[in-house]
C-alpha positions as CSV (number, residue, x, y, z in Angstrom):
1,M,37.6,13.1,139.2
2,T,40.7,11.2,138.0
3,T,41.9,14.2,136.1
4,I,41.4,16.5,139.0
5,F,43.2,14.1,141.3
6,K,46.1,13.8,138.9
7,K,46.4,17.6,138.6
8,D,46.3,18.0,142.3
9,W,48.9,15.4,142.8
10,L,51.1,17.0,140.2
11,V,50.7,20.4,141.8
12,T,51.3,19.0,145.3
13,G,54.3,17.0,144.1
14,A,55.8,19.9,142.3
15,L,55.3,22.1,145.4
16,S,56.9,19.5,147.6
17,M,59.9,19.3,145.3
18,L,60.2,23.1,145.2
19,L,60.1,23.3,149.0
20,A,62.7,20.5,149.3
21,V,65.1,22.3,146.8
22,S,64.6,25.6,148.6
23,A,65.4,24.0,152.0
24,T,68.5,22.5,150.5
25,A,69.6,25.8,149.1
26,I,69.1,27.5,152.5
27,A,71.1,24.8,154.2
28,L,74.0,25.1,151.7
29,P,76.8,27.6,152.4
30,A,76.7,30.8,150.2
31,H,79.7,29.7,148.2
32,A,78.1,26.4,147.3
33,Q,74.9,28.0,146.2
34,A,76.9,30.3,144.0
35,G,78.9,27.4,142.6
36,K,82.2,29.0,143.6
37,P,85.2,26.7,144.0
38,L,86.7,26.4,147.5
39,Q,89.9,28.4,148.0
40,V,92.7,26.2,149.4
41,I,94.8,27.1,152.4
42,R,98.0,25.0,152.8
43,L,98.2,24.5,156.5
44,A,101.0,23.0,158.5
45,D,100.6,21.0,161.8
46,Q,102.6,18.4,163.7
47,P,102.1,14.6,164.1
48,S,100.0,13.2,166.9
49,A,98.8,16.8,167.8
50,E,95.1,16.7,167.0
51,V,94.1,17.7,170.5
52,S,96.6,20.6,170.4
53,Y,94.8,22.0,167.4
54,T,91.3,21.1,168.6
55,V,89.6,24.4,167.6
56,V,90.9,24.2,164.0
57,W,89.7,20.6,163.5
58,V,86.4,21.4,165.2
59,A,85.9,24.3,162.7
60,E,86.7,21.9,159.9
61,A,84.3,19.2,161.1
62,M,81.5,21.6,161.7
63,G,81.8,23.0,158.2
64,Y,82.9,26.5,159.2
65,F,85.8,26.6,156.7
66,A,83.5,25.4,154.0
67,D,81.0,28.2,155.0
68,E,83.8,30.7,154.2
69,G,84.6,29.0,150.9
70,I,87.8,27.5,152.2
71,R,89.3,24.0,152.0
72,I,92.2,23.0,154.3
73,E,95.1,21.2,152.7
74,R,96.8,19.6,155.7
75,K,100.6,19.2,155.7
76,T,102.3,17.6,158.7
77,Y,105.9,18.3,159.9
78,A,108.0,16.9,162.7
79,N,107.7,20.1,164.8
80,G,107.2,23.8,164.5
81,P,110.8,24.7,163.4
82,A,110.6,22.2,160.6
83,A,107.3,23.6,159.3
84,L,108.7,27.2,159.4
85,L,111.5,26.2,157.0
86,E,108.7,25.4,154.4
87,F,106.8,28.5,155.4
88,A,109.9,30.6,154.7
89,N,110.1,29.4,151.1
90,G,106.4,30.0,150.4
91,S,105.3,26.4,150.3
92,L,102.7,27.0,153.0
93,D,100.0,29.6,153.5
94,A,99.6,29.1,157.3
95,V,101.3,27.3,160.1
96,M,99.9,26.4,163.5
97,A,102.7,25.8,165.9
98,A,104.2,27.2,169.2
99,V,105.1,30.7,170.1
100,A,108.8,30.0,170.9
101,P,109.7,28.8,167.4
102,F,107.6,31.5,165.9
103,M,109.5,34.3,167.7
104,Q,112.9,32.6,167.1
105,F,111.9,32.6,163.4
106,A,111.1,36.4,163.8
107,A,114.4,37.0,165.5
108,R,116.2,35.5,162.4
109,G,114.3,37.8,160.1
110,G,111.2,35.7,159.4
111,D,108.1,37.6,158.4
112,F,104.5,36.6,159.2
113,K,101.2,37.7,160.6
114,M,100.1,36.1,163.9
115,V,96.3,36.2,163.6
116,V,94.9,34.1,166.5
117,S,95.9,32.1,169.5
118,L,94.8,28.5,169.4
119,T,95.9,26.7,172.6
120,K,97.4,27.4,176.0
121,G,99.1,24.7,178.3
122,N,99.9,21.8,176.1
123,S,103.3,20.9,177.6
124,A,102.6,17.8,179.7
125,L,105.5,16.2,181.5
126,V,105.2,12.4,181.2
127,G,107.4,9.8,182.9
128,L,107.9,6.8,185.1
129,K,105.5,6.7,188.0
130,K,108.3,7.0,190.6
131,Y,108.7,10.6,189.6
132,K,106.2,13.1,191.0
133,S,107.6,16.5,190.1
134,Y,110.0,18.4,187.9
135,A,112.4,18.5,191.0
136,D,112.4,14.7,191.0
137,L,114.0,14.7,187.6
138,N,116.9,16.9,188.5
139,G,120.0,15.4,186.8
140,K,117.8,12.9,184.9
141,K,117.4,12.4,181.2
142,V,114.3,14.2,179.8
143,G,113.1,13.8,176.2
144,V,112.2,16.9,174.2
145,P,110.4,17.0,170.8
146,G,113.0,19.3,169.1
147,L,115.4,22.1,169.8
148,G,113.7,25.5,169.8
149,T,110.3,24.2,170.7
150,T,108.1,25.8,173.4
151,H,108.5,22.5,175.3
152,D,112.2,23.0,175.5
153,A,111.6,26.6,176.7
154,V,109.2,25.3,179.5
155,L,111.9,22.9,180.6
156,S,114.4,25.7,180.7
157,Y,112.0,27.8,182.8
158,A,111.7,24.9,185.3
159,E,115.5,24.7,185.4
160,Q,115.9,28.5,185.9
161,S,113.1,29.0,188.4
162,Q,113.7,25.8,190.5
163,N,117.5,25.6,190.2
164,L,117.4,22.3,188.4
165,K,119.4,20.7,185.5
166,F,118.1,18.1,183.1
167,Q,119.9,16.0,180.6
168,R,118.1,16.8,177.3
169,V,117.5,14.0,174.8
170,F,116.0,15.3,171.5
171,G,113.7,13.2,169.3
172,K,110.5,13.1,167.4
173,I,107.3,13.2,169.5
174,T,106.5,9.8,168.0
175,D,109.8,8.3,169.2
176,I,110.5,9.8,172.6
177,A,107.7,7.8,174.4
178,V,109.5,4.6,173.2
179,M,112.7,6.0,174.6
180,V,111.2,5.9,178.1
181,E,110.2,2.3,177.6
182,K,113.8,1.5,176.5
183,G,115.3,3.3,179.4
184,E,116.9,6.0,177.2
185,V,115.0,8.8,179.1
186,D,113.3,9.0,182.4
187,A,110.6,11.3,181.3
188,Y,109.6,13.6,178.4
189,I,107.7,16.8,177.8
190,G,105.3,16.8,174.8
191,W,102.1,17.8,173.2
192,E,98.7,16.1,173.1
193,P,97.3,13.6,172.3
194,A,100.8,12.0,171.9
195,S,101.3,12.2,175.7
196,A,98.0,10.7,176.7
197,M,98.5,8.0,174.1
198,A,101.9,7.0,175.6
199,I,100.3,6.7,179.1
200,A,97.5,4.6,177.7
201,Q,99.9,2.2,176.0
202,N,102.4,2.0,178.9
203,P,101.2,1.3,182.5
204,K,104.6,2.4,183.8
205,L,103.9,6.0,182.7
206,H,101.8,8.8,184.2
207,Y,101.5,12.5,184.1
208,I,104.2,13.9,186.3
209,A,102.7,17.3,185.6
210,Q,99.8,17.6,183.2
211,L,100.0,21.4,183.1
212,P,103.2,23.4,182.8
213,P,104.8,25.4,185.7
214,I,103.8,28.7,184.0
215,K,100.1,29.7,184.6
216,N,98.0,29.8,181.4
217,V,101.2,29.5,179.4
218,E,100.9,30.6,175.8
219,S,101.4,27.6,173.6
220,L,100.1,27.6,170.0
221,E,99.1,30.2,167.5
222,M,98.1,30.5,163.9
223,I,100.3,32.5,161.5
224,V,99.7,33.3,157.9
225,Q,101.9,34.7,155.1
226,T,102.1,38.5,155.3
227,K,101.7,38.6,151.5
228,L,98.5,36.6,151.8
229,A,97.1,38.9,154.5
230,K,97.8,41.9,152.2
231,E,96.7,40.5,148.9
232,N,93.8,38.4,150.0
233,P,92.5,39.9,153.3
234,E,89.0,38.4,152.8
235,L,90.4,34.9,152.6
236,V,92.4,35.4,155.8
237,Y,89.3,37.0,157.4
238,G,87.2,34.0,156.5
239,F,89.9,31.7,157.8
240,V,90.1,33.4,161.2
241,R,86.3,33.7,161.4
242,A,86.0,29.9,161.0
243,I,88.6,29.3,163.7
244,R,86.8,31.7,166.0
245,R,83.6,29.8,165.5
246,G,85.5,26.6,166.4
247,I,86.7,28.2,169.6
248,E,83.2,29.2,170.5
249,Y,81.8,25.7,169.7
250,T,84.6,24.1,171.8
251,K,83.9,26.5,174.7
252,N,80.1,25.9,174.7
253,N,79.9,22.1,174.2
254,P,80.7,19.2,176.5
255,K,84.1,17.6,176.4
256,E,82.6,14.3,175.2
257,K,81.3,16.0,172.1
258,I,84.6,17.6,171.4
259,A,86.4,14.3,172.0
260,E,84.1,12.7,169.4
261,I,85.2,15.2,166.7
262,I,88.9,14.7,167.5
263,V,88.6,10.9,167.5
264,K,86.9,11.0,164.1
265,K,89.8,13.3,162.8
266,M,92.3,10.8,164.1
267,G,90.4,7.9,162.5
268,D,90.7,5.8,165.7
269,P,87.3,5.0,167.3
270,K,89.0,3.4,170.3
271,A,90.9,6.6,171.2
272,T,88.0,8.3,173.1
273,P,89.4,7.7,176.7
274,V,92.8,9.0,175.5
275,I,91.3,12.1,174.0
276,M,89.2,12.8,177.1
277,S,92.3,12.7,179.2
278,A,94.4,14.8,176.8
279,L,91.8,17.6,176.7
280,D,92.7,18.3,180.3
281,S,96.2,19.3,179.2
282,V,95.0,22.2,177.0
283,I,93.2,25.5,177.4
284,L,91.2,26.3,174.3
285,N,88.9,29.3,175.0
286,D,91.1,32.3,174.6
287,P,91.9,33.6,171.0
288,R,94.4,36.2,172.1
289,V,98.0,35.7,173.3
290,D,98.5,35.5,177.0
291,M,101.0,38.3,177.5
292,P,102.3,37.5,181.0
293,S,103.3,34.0,180.0
294,F,104.7,35.2,176.7
295,R,107.0,37.5,178.5
296,I,108.3,34.7,180.7
297,L,108.9,32.4,177.7
298,M,110.7,35.1,175.8
299,N,113.0,36.0,178.7
300,T,113.6,32.2,179.2
301,I,114.8,31.6,175.6
302,A,116.8,34.9,175.7
303,K,118.7,33.4,178.6
304,Q,119.2,30.2,176.6
305,G,120.8,32.4,173.9
306,K,118.1,31.5,171.3
307,I,117.2,35.1,170.7
308,P,119.1,38.3,171.2
309,A,118.7,39.8,174.7
310,E,117.8,43.2,173.3
311,L,114.6,41.8,171.9
312,V,113.2,41.1,175.4
313,K,113.7,44.7,176.6
314,D,110.3,45.4,175.1
315,T,108.6,42.0,174.5
316,D,105.2,43.6,173.9
317,G,106.5,46.0,171.3
318,W,108.4,43.1,169.6
319,I,105.4,40.8,169.2
320,G,103.3,43.8,168.3
321,K,105.2,43.9,165.0
322,Y,103.8,40.5,164.1
323,L,100.4,40.3,165.9
324,D,97.5,41.3,163.7
325,Y,94.2,41.1,165.5
326,S,92.3,43.0,162.8
327,F,90.9,39.8,161.3
328,L,89.9,38.5,164.7
329,D,88.3,41.7,165.8
330,R,86.3,41.9,162.6
331,A,85.3,38.2,163.0
332,E,84.2,38.7,166.6
333,R,82.1,41.7,165.6
334,S,80.4,39.7,162.8
335,L,79.7,36.8,165.3
336,G,78.4,39.1,168.0
337,L,81.3,38.1,170.3
338,A,83.1,41.5,170.5
339,K,83.6,42.7,174.1
């Protein structure tokens, strides 16, 4: 009986181990089961912008990039224009930044593939509580996180559409909130969660306007090197597919759950209230460029002299040279999300 029991135990134990190993194999991504190394994508972002790029960091946290055999190598730059300088010399594979600097880069001869829209909104106007609107800041000093940013374009649109004039003060996003405290500016326009963080740290500040004066305004997109898209389309496809899954996850889960992921990315467990507030400044559920707001932004920066006027005679045709939805279309078909 002892021998029989021992055999049964060995068989049962072996079977249990086999089932456990099989279950683990099923849970692992295909690339891990095959023992393939992860492909690295060198990706640029900006400081204090985790909420701005929510869908990308959600995709990373949920393992969607790993599922595609991709590892993100994060590189942070002061703003979009600064990142594009590195992109131009081939030091980056992809950049997530705003549409205005992307198209100014294109106007100067820059080449890229714009593969997915990440964020709309994301241009909160923050300032002293005595100011209640853009109009209240007429003639006042307003901080801007860099010349050529979409935030600068949004300010210009407010000036052009409301007959206003602001005194611009340029600075890093991490510095301009301090400028308000020092009295060097009366308000500033910036991205999230930097804006919400400044309000949380300074009781004299509030959102003068949490959403920009352009409805559903196009804000941030992902671009990749044209060479990468041509030479390694499967890598770009997997990259976009992971982001599209991140968008869908963000769309279908409560804000509290999304905030938890962003807080963990920031490494600041006390930041949850700030992130919850900041998430109201962004629109994260549309992977395609909002063309009406894009046209407004391009006409605005053309009036600023930042791009040649002839480019806005056919804005749709112009961006069409850079937009490449083929990866997104394929990703949505594979995920059952195609309309």
